[in-house]
N, C-alpha and C positions, 0 to 999 in steps of 0.2 A: 832717699827713696830706695826701695827694694830691700827693706829689712825683712829677713825671713819671718814669715807669719807665725811660726811656732814660738818665737821668743817673746817672753813677757818683759816688763820693764826691768826687773832685777837682772835677768839674763842679758838684756841689751846693755845695761850699765856695766855689768861684769866684763862683757866683751869689749866695750869702749876702753875700760881700764887695762885689759890684757893687751890691747893694741897700742898702749902707751899714752893714753889721754887722761890719766889720773890728775885731778886738780885743775884741769883745763876747761871745765864746764861748770856751770852753776844752776842749770835748769834742764830738766828732761821731761818730755811728755811723749809717751808711746800710745797713740790712740788704739783702743780695743773695740772690736766689733761685738756688740752685745749678743748677737745671735750665735756666732761661732766661738766667742771668747778667745779669739786670736787677734793679734795686732793686724792693722789694716795695711801694713807694708811700708810704712814710713814713720819717722819720728822727728820730733823737734828737739834740738839740742842748742842751748845758748852757751857759746864759748865765752870765756872771760875777757878775751880780746880778739881782735881781727887776726893776729898772728896765729893764735891757736886754731881759729877757723881755717885759715890757709893751710896750716900743717895737716889738719884733718882732710881737707880737700885734696892736697897733694898726695897724701899717703893712702887714701881710701878710694878716690874716684876710679871707677872702672874695675875695682877688685871685688871679691866676694866677701861678705861679712862673716860667714862661717867657712872655715876650711874643713872639708870632710876628713874626719879622723877615723882611724880604724875602730869599729864598734859603735860609732856615733850614727844614729839613725836619722839625725836631722839633715835635711837637704842643705846643700851649700848655698843655694840661692842664686839670684841674678846679680849682675854687676851693680855695684853701688853707684848712686847718683847723689853727689853732695852739692847742695845749692843753698843760697842764702834765703831765709824765710822773709816774708813781708813784715813780720813783727820782729824787731831787733831790741836786745837789751833785757836784762833780768827783770827790772821793774815793769817794762812794757809787756813782757810775756806774762808776768803775774797779773797785771791789770786786765790783759786780754782774756785770760782764762778764769778770772776770779768768779764771774757770775755764770759761767758755763755749767750746764747740767753735770758734766763730768767732775767738776771741782769738788764735789762732795761724795765721791765714790772711791773705791780702792784703786781705781785706775787713773786717779787725778795726776796732774803734773806735779813734779817734785823739785823742790829747791835743794841745792847742795852748797855747802860751804867749800871754799877753795881748799883742796887737800883731802876732801872726803872721798 
């Protein structure tokens, strides 16, 4: 939780990778508010195993997702809250979102191969 609202899915994934989580996740969904076209402040990330999740939790909990860099107009955001979702696992996430209205939009959940 507390993903800066101005980030889209591509930017969110790029930031995850910059933070060292390349290849550690296989599913990402960043819900977007249709009225504002901004994310709603949280994302679902399925890590490939519980160690990767714990690494994310240890390294990001309480930190800010964006560090304010010189010339960057994006806000740094609130401290991140990393918690386990009620739906766990790649297949379960895909099944959960398969028939959702968002499944057929540009903002749908995305599956990644390990190493993507």
